[in-house]
C-alpha positions in Angstrom: 3.7 28.7 14.7 1.5 28.5 11.5 1.0 25.6 9.2 3.9 24.1 7.4 4.0 25.1 3.7 3.5 22.2 1.4 2.6 22.2 -2.3 -1.2 22.0 -2.9 -2.2 18.3 -3.5 -4.0 19.2 -6.7 -0.8 20.7 -8.0 1.1 17.5 -7.1 -1.5 15.5 -8.9 -1.3 17.7 -12.0 2.5 17.4 -11.9 2.2 13.6 -11.6 -0.2 13.6 -14.6 2.2 15.7 -16.7 5.0 13.3 -15.7 2.9 10.4 -16.9 2.5 12.1 -20.2 6.2 12.9 -20.5 7.5 9.5 -19.5 5.3 7.4 -21.7 4.9 6.6 -25.4 1.1 6.4 -25.5 -0.6 4.3 -28.0 -4.3 4.9 -28.8 -6.3 3.0 -26.3 -8.7 0.3 -27.4 -12.4 0.8 -26.8 -12.5 -1.4 -23.7 -9.4 0.3 -22.2 -10.9 3.8 -23.0 -14.1 2.7 -21.3 -12.2 1.5 -18.2 -10.2 4.7 -18.1 -13.4 6.8 -18.3 -15.2 4.7 -15.7 -12.2 5.0 -13.3 -12.0 8.7 -13.8 -15.8 9.2 -13.3 -15.7 7.1 -10.1 -12.7 9.1 -8.9 -14.3 12.5 -9.6 -17.5 11.3 -8.0 -15.8 10.1 -4.8 -13.8 13.4 -4.4 -16.9 15.5 -5.3 -19.1 13.7 -2.9 -16.5 14.2 -0.1 -16.3 17.9 -0.9 -20.1 18.2 -0.8 -20.1 16.5 2.6 -17.5 19.0 3.9 -19.6 21.9 2.6 -22.8 20.4 4.2 -21.0 20.2 7.5 -19.7 23.8 7.1 -16.0 22.8 7.4 -13.0 23.5 5.3 -11.8 21.4 2.4 -8.6 23.4 2.5 -5.7 21.0 3.2 -3.0 23.6 4.2 -4.2 24.2 7.8 -6.2 21.2 9.0 -6.6 22.9 12.4 -9.2 25.1 10.8 -11.6 22.1 10.5 -14.8 22.9 12.4 -16.3 19.4 12.1 -15.2 15.8 11.8 -16.8 14.4 8.6 -17.3 10.7 8.9 -20.3 10.0 6.7 -20.7 9.5 3.0 -17.4 9.1 1.1 -15.6 9.6 4.4 -17.1 6.3 5.7 -15.2 4.4 3.0 -11.8 6.2 3.2 -10.5 8.9 5.5 -9.1 10.6 2.4 -11.6 10.4 -0.4 -10.4 13.6 -2.1 -6.8 12.2 -2.3 -8.1 8.8 -3.4 -10.0 10.6 -6.1 -6.9 12.4 -7.3 -4.9 9.1 -7.2 -7.8 7.5 -9.1 -7.5 10.1 -11.9 -3.8 9.2 -12.2 -4.7 5.5 -12.4 -7.3 6.4 -15.1 -4.6 8.2 -17.0 -2.2 5.3 -16.7 -4.9 3.0 -18.1 -5.5 5.3 -21.0 -1.7 5.6 -21.7 -1.2 1.8 -21.8 2.3 2.1 -20.3 3.4 0.7 -17.0 5.8 3.7 -16.6 2.7 5.9 -16.0 2.3 4.1 -12.6 5.6 5.6 -11.4 4.2 9.2 -11.0 1.1 7.7 -9.5 3.2 5.9 -6.9 5.2 9.1 -6.2 2.0 11.1 -5.7 0.5 8.6 -3.3 3.8 8.3 -1.4 4.2 12.1 -1.1 0.6 12.7 -0.1 0.6 9.8 2.4 3.9 10.8 4.1 3.7 14.5 4.2 0.1 15.8 3.7 -2.0 13.1 5.3 0.4 12.6 8.2 0.2 16.3 9.1 -3.6 16.4 8.7 -4.0 13.4 10.9 -1.9 14.9 13.6 -4.0 18.1 13.6 -7.3 16.2 13.5 -6.2 14.0 16.4 -5.3 17.1 18.4 -8.6 18.8 17.6 -11.1 15.9 17.8 -9.3 13.6 20.2 -11.2 10.3 21.0 -13.7 10.9 18.2 -10.9 11.0 15.6 -9.2 8.0 17.2 -12.4 6.0 16.9 -12.9 7.1 13.3 -9.2 6.4 12.4 -9.5 2.8 13.8 -12.8 2.2 11.9 -12.0 3.6 8.4 -8.8 3.0 6.4 -6.5 5.9 5.3 -6.8 4.9 1.7 -9.0 2.1 0.4 -8.8 -1.4 2.0 -10.8 -4.4 3.1 -12.6 -2.3 5.7 -13.8 0.0 2.8 -16.0 -2.8 1.4 -18.4 -3.7 4.1 
């Protein structure tokens, strides 16, 4: 049986961003708020980009639809801070947009994105990685948080 069909995570992030725009009444952000949104977006893109570069350097797939195609377990760089730096990066972009929009309702699509990715996408990826990499993945999983947590800041 092949991989389960799930919507691409970048598409889910885009839809969440569009929902943020639709559900809010944005006011122009102040200069400090704009700077915070830009810094959050830059850090998010940097984290996701660094992870993608590590995957390419290890000659493994960044494609989330069939995690069984992974040829290497990447545990260095951004992946030493979070097991899902690309998803954290996407979520960070939604946080940056919520900051820019200045409306708490913009956090609802962010929460929906995180919940959907956590429950459906990451859970499937973790199962496949555990099957493929066994004890190495179990050790990595126990050492590095799924998202960002106290273990991320060493």
